[in-house]
Backbone as XML, in Angstrom:
<?xml version="1.0"?>
<chain id="A" units="angstrom">
  <residue number="1" name="MET">
    <atom name="N" x="25.865" y="192.801" z="126.646"/>
    <atom name="CA" x="24.773" y="192.649" z="125.904"/>
    <atom name="C" x="23.525" y="193.427" z="126.560"/>
  </residue>
  <residue number="2" name="ALA">
    <atom name="N" x="22.588" y="193.932" z="125.649"/>
    <atom name="CA" x="21.530" y="194.744" z="126.257"/>
    <atom name="C" x="20.637" y="193.772" z="126.919"/>
  </residue>
  <residue number="3" name="ALA">
    <atom name="N" x="19.724" y="194.335" z="127.672"/>
    <atom name="CA" x="18.827" y="193.547" z="128.453"/>
    <atom name="C" x="17.836" y="192.840" z="127.466"/>
  </residue>
  <residue number="4" name="HIS">
    <atom name="N" x="17.400" y="193.633" z="126.389"/>
    <atom name="CA" x="16.317" y="192.938" z="125.591"/>
    <atom name="C" x="16.916" y="191.823" z="124.750"/>
  </residue>
  <residue number="5" name="GLU">
    <atom name="N" x="18.268" y="191.952" z="124.477"/>
    <atom name="CA" x="18.850" y="190.765" z="123.664"/>
    <atom name="C" x="19.047" y="189.540" z="124.600"/>
  </residue>
  <residue number="6" name="GLN">
    <atom name="N" x="19.351" y="189.974" z="125.899"/>
    <atom name="CA" x="19.528" y="188.844" z="126.881"/>
    <atom name="C" x="18.222" y="188.141" z="127.097"/>
  </residue>
  <residue number="7" name="GLN">
    <atom name="N" x="17.144" y="188.954" z="127.271"/>
    <atom name="CA" x="15.751" y="188.244" z="127.287"/>
    <atom name="C" x="15.266" y="187.473" z="126.135"/>
  </residue>
  <residue number="8" name="SER">
    <atom name="N" x="15.680" y="187.947" z="125.088"/>
    <atom name="CA" x="15.309" y="187.271" z="123.817"/>
    <atom name="C" x="16.179" y="185.861" z="123.681"/>
  </residue>
  <residue number="9" name="GLY">
    <atom name="N" x="17.441" y="185.946" z="124.093"/>
    <atom name="CA" x="18.185" y="184.741" z="124.077"/>
    <atom name="C" x="17.657" y="183.719" z="124.987"/>
  </residue>
  <residue number="10" name="ASP">
    <atom name="N" x="17.184" y="184.212" z="126.104"/>
    <atom name="CA" x="16.787" y="183.335" z="127.356"/>
    <atom name="C" x="15.406" y="182.780" z="126.844"/>
  </residue>
  <residue number="11" name="TYR">
    <atom name="N" x="14.652" y="183.463" z="126.116"/>
    <atom name="CA" x="13.316" y="182.939" z="125.598"/>
    <atom name="C" x="13.674" y="181.882" z="124.691"/>
  </residue>
  <residue number="12" name="LEU">
    <atom name="N" x="14.538" y="182.189" z="123.549"/>
    <atom name="CA" x="14.897" y="181.064" z="122.678"/>
    <atom name="C" x="15.398" y="179.828" z="123.324"/>
  </residue>
  <residue number="13" name="ARG">
    <atom name="N" x="16.294" y="179.876" z="124.223"/>
    <atom name="CA" x="16.860" y="178.618" z="125.064"/>
    <atom name="C" x="15.678" y="178.018" z="125.842"/>
  </residue>
  <residue number="14" name="ARG">
    <atom name="N" x="15.028" y="178.855" z="126.473"/>
    <atom name="CA" x="13.877" y="178.135" z="127.386"/>
    <atom name="C" x="12.979" y="177.320" z="126.646"/>
  </residue>
  <residue number="15" name="HIS">
    <atom name="N" x="12.601" y="177.769" z="125.376"/>
    <atom name="CA" x="11.746" y="177.065" z="124.604"/>
    <atom name="C" x="12.285" y="176.041" z="123.605"/>
  </residue>
  <residue number="16" name="ARG">
    <atom name="N" x="13.717" y="176.053" z="123.574"/>
    <atom name="CA" x="14.453" y="175.158" z="122.619"/>
    <atom name="C" x="14.181" y="175.413" z="121.272"/>
  </residue>
  <residue number="17" name="LEU">
    <atom name="N" x="13.934" y="176.716" z="120.953"/>
    <atom name="CA" x="13.479" y="177.085" z="119.474"/>
    <atom name="C" x="14.556" y="176.750" z="118.525"/>
  </residue>
  <residue number="18" name="PRO">
    <atom name="N" x="15.931" y="177.151" z="118.855"/>
    <atom name="CA" x="17.038" y="176.792" z="117.847"/>
    <atom name="C" x="16.961" y="175.495" z="117.412"/>
  </residue>
  <residue number="19" name="GLU">
    <atom name="N" x="16.760" y="174.413" z="118.395"/>
    <atom name="CA" x="16.884" y="173.022" z="118.000"/>
    <atom name="C" x="15.658" y="172.716" z="117.233"/>
  </residue>
  <residue number="20" name="LEU">
    <atom name="N" x="14.425" y="173.220" z="117.612"/>
    <atom name="CA" x="13.415" y="172.987" z="116.879"/>
    <atom name="C" x="13.544" y="173.265" z="115.375"/>
  </residue>
  <residue number="21" name="LEU">
    <atom name="N" x="13.950" y="174.643" z="115.203"/>
    <atom name="CA" x="14.070" y="175.216" z="113.820"/>
    <atom name="C" x="15.091" y="174.358" z="113.044"/>
  </residue>
  <residue number="22" name="GLN">
    <atom name="N" x="16.191" y="173.935" z="113.691"/>
    <atom name="CA" x="17.220" y="173.147" z="113.029"/>
    <atom name="C" x="16.635" y="171.863" z="112.610"/>
  </residue>
  <residue number="23" name="ARG">
    <atom name="N" x="15.867" y="171.141" z="113.497"/>
    <atom name="CA" x="15.149" y="169.896" z="113.073"/>
    <atom name="C" x="14.187" y="170.085" z="112.072"/>
  </residue>
  <residue number="24" name="LEU">
    <atom name="N" x="13.414" y="171.258" z="111.931"/>
    <atom name="CA" x="12.416" y="171.499" z="110.924"/>
    <atom name="C" x="13.311" y="171.700" z="109.522"/>
  </residue>
  <residue number="25" name="GLY">
    <atom name="N" x="14.433" y="172.403" z="109.578"/>
    <atom name="CA" x="15.224" y="172.579" z="108.420"/>
    <atom name="C" x="15.667" y="171.184" z="107.950"/>
  </residue>
  <residue number="26" name="ALA">
    <atom name="N" x="16.261" y="170.334" z="108.914"/>
    <atom name="CA" x="16.742" y="169.042" z="108.565"/>
    <atom name="C" x="15.733" y="168.230" z="107.884"/>
  </residue>
  <residue number="27" name="LEU">
    <atom name="N" x="14.618" y="168.194" z="108.346"/>
    <atom name="CA" x="13.322" y="167.460" z="107.971"/>
    <atom name="C" x="13.125" y="167.993" z="106.375"/>
  </residue>
  <residue number="28" name="LEU">
    <atom name="N" x="13.245" y="169.270" z="106.144"/>
    <atom name="CA" x="12.997" y="169.716" z="104.823"/>
    <atom name="C" x="14.107" y="169.212" z="103.921"/>
  </residue>
  <residue number="29" name="LEU">
    <atom name="N" x="15.263" y="169.216" z="104.248"/>
    <atom name="CA" x="16.331" y="168.868" z="103.430"/>
    <atom name="C" x="16.355" y="167.313" z="103.217"/>
  </residue>
  <residue number="30" name="HIS">
    <atom name="N" x="15.876" y="166.632" z="104.185"/>
    <atom name="CA" x="15.897" y="165.166" z="104.120"/>
    <atom name="C" x="14.763" y="164.762" z="103.170"/>
  </residue>
  <residue number="31" name="HIS">
    <atom name="N" x="13.550" y="165.407" z="103.368"/>
    <atom name="CA" x="12.337" y="164.838" z="102.523"/>
    <atom name="C" x="12.146" y="165.622" z="101.251"/>
  </residue>
  <residue number="32" name="ARG">
    <atom name="N" x="12.698" y="166.927" z="101.200"/>
    <atom name="CA" x="12.688" y="167.719" z="100.042"/>
    <atom name="C" x="11.321" y="167.712" z="99.415"/>
  </residue>
  <residue number="33" name="PRO">
    <atom name="N" x="10.187" y="168.160" z="100.166"/>
    <atom name="CA" x="8.899" y="168.125" z="99.732"/>
    <atom name="C" x="8.677" y="169.098" z="98.604"/>
  </residue>
  <residue number="34" name="GLU">
    <atom name="N" x="7.734" y="168.702" z="97.708"/>
    <atom name="CA" x="7.419" y="169.716" z="96.572"/>
    <atom name="C" x="6.822" y="171.030" z="97.281"/>
  </residue>
  <residue number="35" name="SER">
    <atom name="N" x="6.100" y="170.875" z="98.481"/>
    <atom name="CA" x="5.444" y="172.042" z="99.014"/>
    <atom name="C" x="5.924" y="172.203" z="100.429"/>
  </residue>
  <residue number="36" name="PRO">
    <atom name="N" x="7.092" y="172.969" z="100.653"/>
    <atom name="CA" x="7.749" y="172.918" z="101.904"/>
    <atom name="C" x="6.905" y="173.591" z="102.913"/>
  </residue>
  <residue number="37" name="ARG">
    <atom name="N" x="6.015" y="174.563" z="102.697"/>
    <atom name="CA" x="5.271" y="175.410" z="103.661"/>
    <atom name="C" x="4.222" y="174.325" z="104.247"/>
  </residue>
  <residue number="38" name="GLU">
    <atom name="N" x="3.634" y="173.494" z="103.352"/>
    <atom name="CA" x="2.553" y="172.600" z="103.643"/>
    <atom name="C" x="3.124" y="171.587" z="104.486"/>
  </residue>
  <residue number="39" name="PHE">
    <atom name="N" x="4.419" y="171.003" z="104.098"/>
    <atom name="CA" x="5.075" y="169.948" z="104.912"/>
    <atom name="C" x="5.327" y="170.404" z="106.124"/>
  </residue>
  <residue number="40" name="LEU">
    <atom name="N" x="5.856" y="171.616" z="106.521"/>
    <atom name="CA" x="6.171" y="172.082" z="107.732"/>
    <atom name="C" x="4.977" y="172.379" z="108.556"/>
  </residue>
  <residue number="41" name="ILE">
    <atom name="N" x="3.752" y="172.772" z="107.933"/>
    <atom name="CA" x="2.401" y="172.829" z="108.711"/>
    <atom name="C" x="2.022" y="171.464" z="109.246"/>
  </residue>
  <residue number="42" name="GLN">
    <atom name="N" x="2.127" y="170.410" z="108.209"/>
    <atom name="CA" x="1.921" y="168.922" z="108.641"/>
    <atom name="C" x="2.654" y="168.562" z="109.935"/>
  </residue>
  <residue number="43" name="VAL">
    <atom name="N" x="4.061" y="168.885" z="109.910"/>
    <atom name="CA" x="4.963" y="168.355" z="110.935"/>
    <atom name="C" x="4.525" y="169.112" z="112.232"/>
  </residue>
  <residue number="44" name="LEU">
    <atom name="N" x="4.198" y="170.344" z="112.210"/>
    <atom name="CA" x="3.920" y="171.154" z="113.335"/>
    <atom name="C" x="2.543" y="170.700" z="113.888"/>
  </residue>
  <residue number="45" name="GLU">
    <atom name="N" x="1.540" y="170.446" z="113.014"/>
    <atom name="CA" x="0.294" y="169.831" z="113.438"/>
    <atom name="C" x="0.449" y="168.576" z="114.201"/>
  </residue>
  <residue number="46" name="ARG">
    <atom name="N" x="1.439" y="167.754" z="113.752"/>
    <atom name="CA" x="1.810" y="166.462" z="114.541"/>
    <atom name="C" x="2.363" y="166.752" z="115.781"/>
  </residue>
  <residue number="47" name="VAL">
    <atom name="N" x="3.114" y="167.916" z="115.970"/>
    <atom name="CA" x="3.733" y="168.262" z="117.256"/>
    <atom name="C" x="2.408" y="168.667" z="118.121"/>
  </residue>
  <residue number="48" name="LYS">
    <atom name="N" x="1.630" y="169.538" z="117.668"/>
    <atom name="CA" x="0.419" y="169.868" z="118.355"/>
    <atom name="C" x="-0.506" y="168.848" z="118.609"/>
  </residue>
  <residue number="49" name="ALA">
    <atom name="N" x="-0.610" y="167.817" z="117.750"/>
    <atom name="CA" x="-1.446" y="166.594" z="118.240"/>
    <atom name="C" x="-0.725" y="165.835" z="119.325"/>
  </residue>
  <residue number="50" name="GLY">
    <atom name="N" x="0.498" y="165.757" z="119.189"/>
    <atom name="CA" x="1.340" y="165.095" z="120.335"/>
    <atom name="C" x="1.119" y="165.778" z="121.619"/>
  </residue>
  <residue number="51" name="LYS">
    <atom name="N" x="0.920" y="167.061" z="121.612"/>
    <atom name="CA" x="0.658" y="167.774" z="122.821"/>
    <atom name="C" x="-0.595" y="167.416" z="123.397"/>
  </residue>
  <residue number="52" name="ARG">
    <atom name="N" x="-1.676" y="167.317" z="122.529"/>
    <atom name="CA" x="-2.984" y="166.987" z="123.122"/>
    <atom name="C" x="-3.092" y="165.615" z="123.548"/>
  </residue>
  <residue number="53" name="ASP">
    <atom name="N" x="-2.577" y="164.576" z="122.812"/>
    <atom name="CA" x="-2.669" y="163.212" z="123.185"/>
    <atom name="C" x="-1.622" y="162.396" z="123.765"/>
  </residue>
  <residue number="54" name="ASP">
    <atom name="N" x="-0.556" y="163.321" z="124.213"/>
    <atom name="CA" x="0.574" y="162.822" z="124.946"/>
    <atom name="C" x="1.353" y="161.815" z="124.096"/>
  </residue>
  <residue number="55" name="SER">
    <atom name="N" x="1.364" y="161.946" z="122.669"/>
    <atom name="CA" x="2.258" y="161.037" z="121.830"/>
    <atom name="C" x="3.677" y="161.650" z="121.757"/>
  </residue>
  <residue number="56" name="GLU">
    <atom name="N" x="4.449" y="161.034" z="121.013"/>
    <atom name="CA" x="6.012" y="161.432" z="120.981"/>
    <atom name="C" x="6.088" y="162.724" z="120.028"/>
  </residue>
  <residue number="57" name="TYR">
    <atom name="N" x="7.089" y="163.381" z="120.197"/>
    <atom name="CA" x="7.479" y="164.408" z="119.196"/>
    <atom name="C" x="7.936" y="163.725" z="118.055"/>
  </residue>
  <residue number="58" name="PRO">
    <atom name="N" x="7.561" y="164.232" z="116.790"/>
    <atom name="CA" x="7.832" y="163.608" z="115.599"/>
    <atom name="C" x="9.335" y="163.682" z="115.243"/>
  </residue>
  <residue number="59" name="TYR">
    <atom name="N" x="9.980" y="162.563" z="115.092"/>
    <atom name="CA" x="11.374" y="162.409" z="115.000"/>
    <atom name="C" x="11.703" y="162.471" z="113.370"/>
  </residue>
  <residue number="60" name="LEU">
    <atom name="N" x="12.825" y="163.144" z="113.142"/>
    <atom name="CA" x="13.153" y="163.311" z="111.728"/>
    <atom name="C" x="13.938" y="162.162" z="111.172"/>
  </residue>
  <residue number="61" name="MET">
    <atom name="N" x="14.522" y="161.185" z="111.950"/>
    <atom name="CA" x="15.449" y="160.111" z="111.493"/>
    <atom name="C" x="14.922" y="158.890" z="111.932"/>
  </residue>
  <residue number="62" name="ASP">
    <atom name="N" x="14.691" y="158.049" z="111.017"/>
    <atom name="CA" x="14.338" y="156.601" z="111.460"/>
    <atom name="C" x="15.658" y="155.860" z="111.276"/>
  </residue>
  <residue number="63" name="GLU">
    <atom name="N" x="15.471" y="154.557" z="111.745"/>
    <atom name="CA" x="16.669" y="153.548" z="111.831"/>
    <atom name="C" x="17.499" y="153.562" z="110.565"/>
  </residue>
  <residue number="64" name="GLY">
    <atom name="N" x="16.756" y="153.555" z="109.369"/>
    <atom name="CA" x="17.500" y="153.463" z="108.202"/>
    <atom name="C" x="18.310" y="154.777" z="107.809"/>
  </residue>
  <residue number="65" name="ASN">
    <atom name="N" x="17.866" y="155.978" z="108.354"/>
    <atom name="CA" x="18.504" y="157.150" z="107.992"/>
    <atom name="C" x="19.815" y="157.288" z="109.117"/>
  </residue>
  <residue number="66" name="LEU">
    <atom name="N" x="19.546" y="156.719" z="110.255"/>
    <atom name="CA" x="20.601" y="156.774" z="111.246"/>
    <atom name="C" x="21.772" y="155.768" z="110.579"/>
  </residue>
  <residue number="67" name="GLU">
    <atom name="N" x="21.396" y="154.602" z="110.071"/>
    <atom name="CA" x="22.362" y="153.723" z="109.391"/>
    <atom name="C" x="23.183" y="154.365" z="108.381"/>
  </residue>
  <residue number="68" name="ALA">
    <atom name="N" x="22.445" y="155.100" z="107.545"/>
    <atom name="CA" x="22.937" y="155.701" z="106.349"/>
    <atom name="C" x="23.982" y="156.778" z="106.848"/>
  </residue>
  <residue number="69" name="MET">
    <atom name="N" x="23.472" y="157.554" z="107.868"/>
    <atom name="CA" x="24.462" y="158.524" z="108.308"/>
    <atom name="C" x="25.716" y="158.025" z="108.965"/>
  </residue>
  <residue number="70" name="PHE">
    <atom name="N" x="25.527" y="156.950" z="109.646"/>
    <atom name="CA" x="26.666" y="156.257" z="110.221"/>
    <atom name="C" x="27.692" y="155.762" z="109.234"/>
  </residue>
  <residue number="71" name="SER">
    <atom name="N" x="27.113" y="155.137" z="108.161"/>
    <atom name="CA" x="27.985" y="154.750" z="107.296"/>
    <atom name="C" x="28.804" y="155.723" z="106.367"/>
  </residue>
  <residue number="72" name="LEU">
    <atom name="N" x="28.192" y="156.963" z="106.314"/>
    <atom name="CA" x="28.683" y="158.130" z="105.786"/>
    <atom name="C" x="29.901" y="158.655" z="106.583"/>
  </residue>
  <residue number="73" name="LEU">
    <atom name="N" x="29.842" y="158.407" z="107.950"/>
    <atom name="CA" x="30.789" y="158.863" z="108.914"/>
    <atom name="C" x="31.945" y="157.758" z="108.891"/>
  </residue>
  <residue number="74" name="ASP">
    <atom name="N" x="31.620" y="156.507" z="108.758"/>
    <atom name="CA" x="32.505" y="155.392" z="108.923"/>
    <atom name="C" x="32.970" y="154.972" z="107.319"/>
  </residue>
  <residue number="75" name="VAL">
    <atom name="N" x="33.594" y="155.814" z="106.701"/>
    <atom name="CA" x="33.892" y="155.772" z="105.376"/>
    <atom name="C" x="34.833" y="154.661" z="104.926"/>
  </residue>
  <residue number="76" name="VAL">
    <atom name="N" x="35.618" y="154.017" z="105.802"/>
    <atom name="CA" x="36.519" y="152.915" z="105.677"/>
    <atom name="C" x="35.857" y="151.566" z="106.103"/>
  </residue>
  <residue number="77" name="GLY">
    <atom name="N" x="34.717" y="151.703" z="106.668"/>
    <atom name="CA" x="33.909" y="150.392" z="107.105"/>
    <atom name="C" x="34.622" y="149.799" z="108.287"/>
  </residue>
  <residue number="78" name="GLN">
    <atom name="N" x="35.113" y="150.490" z="109.313"/>
    <atom name="CA" x="35.799" y="149.940" z="110.409"/>
    <atom name="C" x="34.586" y="149.447" z="111.454"/>
  </residue>
  <residue number="79" name="GLY">
    <atom name="N" x="33.417" y="149.857" z="111.331"/>
    <atom name="CA" x="32.570" y="149.332" z="112.226"/>
    <atom name="C" x="32.208" y="150.332" z="113.399"/>
  </residue>
  <residue number="80" name="HIS">
    <atom name="N" x="33.086" y="151.541" z="113.359"/>
    <atom name="CA" x="32.784" y="152.410" z="114.419"/>
    <atom name="C" x="33.276" y="153.854" z="113.994"/>
  </residue>
  <residue number="81" name="ILE">
    <atom name="N" x="32.917" y="154.850" z="114.689"/>
    <atom name="CA" x="33.311" y="156.183" z="114.444"/>
    <atom name="C" x="33.968" y="156.830" z="115.763"/>
  </residue>
  <residue number="82" name="THR">
    <atom name="N" x="34.579" y="157.991" z="115.664"/>
    <atom name="CA" x="35.150" y="158.593" z="116.741"/>
    <atom name="C" x="34.157" y="159.527" z="117.508"/>
  </residue>
  <residue number="83" name="ALA">
    <atom name="N" x="34.511" y="159.738" z="118.751"/>
    <atom name="CA" x="33.617" y="160.614" z="119.478"/>
    <atom name="C" x="33.456" y="161.892" z="118.832"/>
  </residue>
  <residue number="84" name="ALA">
    <atom name="N" x="34.546" y="162.545" z="118.146"/>
    <atom name="CA" x="34.663" y="163.703" z="117.610"/>
    <atom name="C" x="33.590" y="163.616" z="116.386"/>
  </residue>
  <residue number="85" name="GLN">
    <atom name="N" x="33.472" y="162.574" z="115.657"/>
    <atom name="CA" x="32.568" y="162.297" z="114.513"/>
    <atom name="C" x="31.192" y="162.245" z="114.930"/>
  </residue>
  <residue number="86" name="TYR">
    <atom name="N" x="30.996" y="161.549" z="116.048"/>
    <atom name="CA" x="29.671" y="161.548" z="116.685"/>
    <atom name="C" x="29.145" y="162.904" z="117.130"/>
  </residue>
  <residue number="87" name="ARG">
    <atom name="N" x="30.037" y="163.819" z="117.761"/>
    <atom name="CA" x="29.644" y="165.191" z="118.053"/>
    <atom name="C" x="29.278" y="165.973" z="116.803"/>
  </residue>
  <residue number="88" name="GLU">
    <atom name="N" x="30.005" y="165.673" z="115.788"/>
    <atom name="CA" x="29.651" y="166.523" z="114.395"/>
    <atom name="C" x="28.287" y="165.977" z="113.864"/>
  </residue>
  <residue number="89" name="ALA">
    <atom name="N" x="28.007" y="164.777" z="114.159"/>
    <atom name="CA" x="26.686" y="164.125" z="113.621"/>
    <atom name="C" x="25.446" y="164.862" z="114.358"/>
  </residue>
  <residue number="90" name="LEU">
    <atom name="N" x="25.816" y="164.815" z="115.813"/>
    <atom name="CA" x="24.817" y="165.566" z="116.566"/>
    <atom name="C" x="24.532" y="166.917" z="116.149"/>
  </residue>
  <residue number="91" name="LYS">
    <atom name="N" x="25.587" y="167.687" z="115.838"/>
    <atom name="CA" x="25.437" y="169.027" z="115.302"/>
    <atom name="C" x="24.738" y="169.073" z="114.098"/>
  </residue>
  <residue number="92" name="THR">
    <atom name="N" x="25.064" y="168.221" z="113.149"/>
    <atom name="CA" x="24.431" y="168.020" z="111.839"/>
    <atom name="C" x="22.819" y="167.957" z="112.090"/>
  </residue>
  <residue number="93" name="LEU">
    <atom name="N" x="22.520" y="167.169" z="112.883"/>
    <atom name="CA" x="21.120" y="166.908" z="113.247"/>
    <atom name="C" x="20.426" y="168.028" z="114.000"/>
  </residue>
  <residue number="94" name="GLY">
    <atom name="N" x="21.266" y="169.047" z="114.460"/>
    <atom name="CA" x="20.690" y="170.039" z="115.174"/>
    <atom name="C" x="20.397" y="169.690" z="116.650"/>
  </residue>
  <residue number="95" name="LEU">
    <atom name="N" x="21.263" y="168.741" z="117.141"/>
    <atom name="CA" x="21.210" y="168.443" z="118.597"/>
    <atom name="C" x="22.358" y="168.984" z="119.273"/>
  </residue>
  <residue number="96" name="SER">
    <atom name="N" x="21.999" y="169.150" z="120.675"/>
    <atom name="CA" x="23.175" y="169.739" z="121.478"/>
    <atom name="C" x="24.214" y="168.547" z="121.681"/>
  </residue>
  <residue number="97" name="THR">
    <atom name="N" x="25.358" y="168.964" z="121.931"/>
    <atom name="CA" x="26.612" y="168.060" z="122.301"/>
    <atom name="C" x="27.020" y="168.277" z="123.621"/>
  </residue>
  <residue number="98" name="GLU">
    <atom name="N" x="26.352" y="169.165" z="124.419"/>
    <atom name="CA" x="26.700" y="169.461" z="125.845"/>
    <atom name="C" x="26.710" y="168.285" z="126.802"/>
  </residue>
  <residue number="99" name="ASP">
    <atom name="N" x="25.801" y="167.242" z="126.506"/>
    <atom name="CA" x="25.634" y="166.171" z="127.413"/>
    <atom name="C" x="26.383" y="164.903" z="126.898"/>
  </residue>
  <residue number="100" name="VAL">
    <atom name="N" x="27.208" y="165.088" z="125.888"/>
    <atom name="CA" x="27.982" y="163.849" z="125.295"/>
    <atom name="C" x="28.963" y="163.555" z="126.276"/>
  </residue>
  <residue number="101" name="GLN">
    <atom name="N" x="28.891" y="162.205" z="126.722"/>
    <atom name="CA" x="29.953" y="161.850" z="127.838"/>
    <atom name="C" x="30.952" y="160.784" z="127.339"/>
  </residue>
  <residue number="102" name="PHE">
    <atom name="N" x="31.098" y="160.677" z="125.892"/>
    <atom name="CA" x="32.199" y="159.871" z="125.313"/>
    <atom name="C" x="33.537" y="160.668" z="125.343"/>
  </residue>
  <residue number="103" name="GLU">
    <atom name="N" x="34.512" y="159.826" z="125.731"/>
    <atom name="CA" x="35.933" y="160.411" z="125.857"/>
    <atom name="C" x="36.385" y="160.455" z="124.324"/>
  </residue>
  <residue number="104" name="ASP">
    <atom name="N" x="37.279" y="161.363" z="124.107"/>
    <atom name="CA" x="37.725" y="161.547" z="122.680"/>
    <atom name="C" x="38.397" y="160.247" z="122.049"/>
  </residue>
  <residue number="105" name="ASP">
    <atom name="N" x="38.956" y="159.464" z="122.950"/>
    <atom name="CA" x="39.506" y="158.173" z="122.365"/>
    <atom name="C" x="38.629" y="157.065" z="122.299"/>
  </residue>
  <residue number="106" name="MET">
    <atom name="N" x="37.270" y="157.200" z="122.620"/>
    <atom name="CA" x="36.318" y="156.123" z="122.509"/>
    <atom name="C" x="35.749" y="156.050" z="121.108"/>
  </residue>
  <residue number="107" name="ASN">
    <atom name="N" x="35.509" y="154.727" z="120.693"/>
    <atom name="CA" x="34.917" y="154.409" z="119.498"/>
    <atom name="C" x="33.396" y="154.098" z="119.672"/>
  </residue>
  <residue number="108" name="ILE">
    <atom name="N" x="32.652" y="154.676" z="118.691"/>
    <atom name="CA" x="31.262" y="154.475" z="118.807"/>
    <atom name="C" x="30.762" y="153.636" z="117.666"/>
  </residue>
  <residue number="109" name="THR">
    <atom name="N" x="30.264" y="152.438" z="118.053"/>
    <atom name="CA" x="29.629" y="151.524" z="117.075"/>
    <atom name="C" x="28.188" y="152.071" z="116.576"/>
  </residue>
  <residue number="110" name="LEU">
    <atom name="N" x="27.773" y="151.339" z="115.472"/>
    <atom name="CA" x="26.621" y="151.797" z="115.019"/>
    <atom name="C" x="25.389" y="151.474" z="116.138"/>
  </residue>
  <residue number="111" name="ASP">
    <atom name="N" x="25.320" y="150.449" z="116.861"/>
    <atom name="CA" x="24.288" y="150.226" z="117.901"/>
    <atom name="C" x="24.459" y="151.303" z="118.906"/>
  </residue>
  <residue number="112" name="ILE">
    <atom name="N" x="25.572" y="151.733" z="119.279"/>
    <atom name="CA" x="25.709" y="152.740" z="120.320"/>
    <atom name="C" x="25.148" y="154.053" z="119.633"/>
  </residue>
  <residue number="113" name="PHE">
    <atom name="N" x="25.588" y="154.403" z="118.357"/>
    <atom name="CA" x="25.131" y="155.589" z="117.758"/>
    <atom name="C" x="23.730" y="155.561" z="117.696"/>
  </residue>
  <residue number="114" name="LYS">
    <atom name="N" x="23.035" y="154.641" z="117.208"/>
    <atom name="CA" x="21.527" y="154.605" z="117.219"/>
    <atom name="C" x="20.990" y="154.780" z="118.452"/>
  </residue>
  <residue number="115" name="GLU">
    <atom name="N" x="21.367" y="154.086" z="119.426"/>
    <atom name="CA" x="20.730" y="154.196" z="120.819"/>
    <atom name="C" x="20.945" y="155.604" z="121.389"/>
  </residue>
  <residue number="116" name="GLU">
    <atom name="N" x="22.154" y="156.145" z="121.287"/>
    <atom name="CA" x="22.378" y="157.559" z="121.772"/>
    <atom name="C" x="21.424" y="158.501" z="120.994"/>
  </residue>
  <residue number="117" name="VAL">
    <atom name="N" x="21.568" y="158.430" z="119.817"/>
    <atom name="CA" x="20.840" y="159.462" z="118.952"/>
    <atom name="C" x="19.350" y="159.542" z="119.222"/>
  </residue>
  <residue number="118" name="CYS">
    <atom name="N" x="18.967" y="158.438" z="119.367"/>
    <atom name="CA" x="17.312" y="158.225" z="119.661"/>
    <atom name="C" x="16.897" y="158.745" z="121.049"/>
  </residue>
  <residue number="119" name="ILE">
    <atom name="N" x="17.851" y="159.063" z="121.887"/>
    <atom name="CA" x="17.557" y="159.568" z="123.205"/>
    <atom name="C" x="17.017" y="161.003" z="123.097"/>
  </residue>
  <residue number="120" name="TYR">
    <atom name="N" x="17.469" y="161.641" z="122.011"/>
    <atom name="CA" x="17.341" y="163.123" z="121.918"/>
    <atom name="C" x="15.869" y="163.646" z="121.761"/>
  </residue>
  <residue number="121" name="PRO">
    <atom name="N" x="15.206" y="162.820" z="120.888"/>
    <atom name="CA" x="13.706" y="163.374" z="120.686"/>
    <atom name="C" x="12.903" y="163.378" z="122.019"/>
  </residue>
  <residue number="122" name="LEU">
    <atom name="N" x="13.177" y="162.365" z="122.867"/>
    <atom name="CA" x="12.530" y="162.448" z="124.143"/>
    <atom name="C" x="12.882" y="163.714" z="124.924"/>
  </residue>
  <residue number="123" name="SER">
    <atom name="N" x="14.017" y="164.197" z="124.961"/>
    <atom name="CA" x="14.485" y="165.338" z="125.698"/>
    <atom name="C" x="13.726" y="166.663" z="125.079"/>
  </residue>
  <residue number="124" name="LEU">
    <atom name="N" x="13.348" y="166.587" z="123.828"/>
    <atom name="CA" x="12.651" y="167.652" z="123.297"/>
    <atom name="C" x="11.139" y="167.644" z="123.450"/>
  </residue>
  <residue number="125" name="GLN">
    <atom name="N" x="10.579" y="166.548" z="123.770"/>
    <atom name="CA" x="9.193" y="166.489" z="124.071"/>
    <atom name="C" x="8.637" y="167.560" z="124.834"/>
  </residue>
  <residue number="126" name="ALA">
    <atom name="N" x="9.210" y="167.929" z="125.886"/>
    <atom name="CA" x="8.739" y="168.954" z="126.768"/>
    <atom name="C" x="8.425" y="170.331" z="126.019"/>
  </residue>
  <residue number="127" name="SER">
    <atom name="N" x="9.648" y="170.579" z="125.365"/>
    <atom name="CA" x="9.450" y="171.853" z="124.557"/>
    <atom name="C" x="8.651" y="171.847" z="123.426"/>
  </residue>
  <residue number="128" name="ALA">
    <atom name="N" x="8.409" y="170.634" z="122.860"/>
    <atom name="CA" x="7.577" y="170.614" z="121.658"/>
    <atom name="C" x="6.061" y="170.718" z="122.238"/>
  </residue>
  <residue number="129" name="ARG">
    <atom name="N" x="5.674" y="170.352" z="123.487"/>
    <atom name="CA" x="4.400" y="170.512" z="124.100"/>
    <atom name="C" x="4.039" y="171.911" z="124.284"/>
  </residue>
  <residue number="130" name="LYS">
    <atom name="N" x="5.227" y="172.797" z="124.383"/>
    <atom name="CA" x="4.825" y="174.098" z="124.670"/>
    <atom name="C" x="4.376" y="174.908" z="123.366"/>
  </residue>
  <residue number="131" name="LEU">
    <atom name="N" x="4.525" y="174.418" z="122.176"/>
    <atom name="CA" x="4.025" y="175.033" z="121.098"/>
    <atom name="C" x="2.568" y="175.254" z="120.915"/>
  </residue>
</chain>
């Protein structure tokens, strides 16, 4: 890989821009606003305001959204999903699966799912403050 490509990749990873762009895309698909550009401007203004007043990064999923996503994954209503399904859900949300510590044979309940997925916005706070 050329030095310029390496520097570009390092820049993107350091500022966690792929995750931010995936989240913005997910927000658009979730809310489907009439004016997508204006919607994105408002979201980014919230990120900027969070940078100034030390508030949290705007998160794209609330508890109801997480419950709906879980029910889509738990199609037979067993009350749990597999670790593989959990990883796929994280990917769908644009979140990294590198730190997932669930064994493949472990079942993830709704409570665990909500608790674990809600950790991720906090990990993105630092990169959001760099905007």
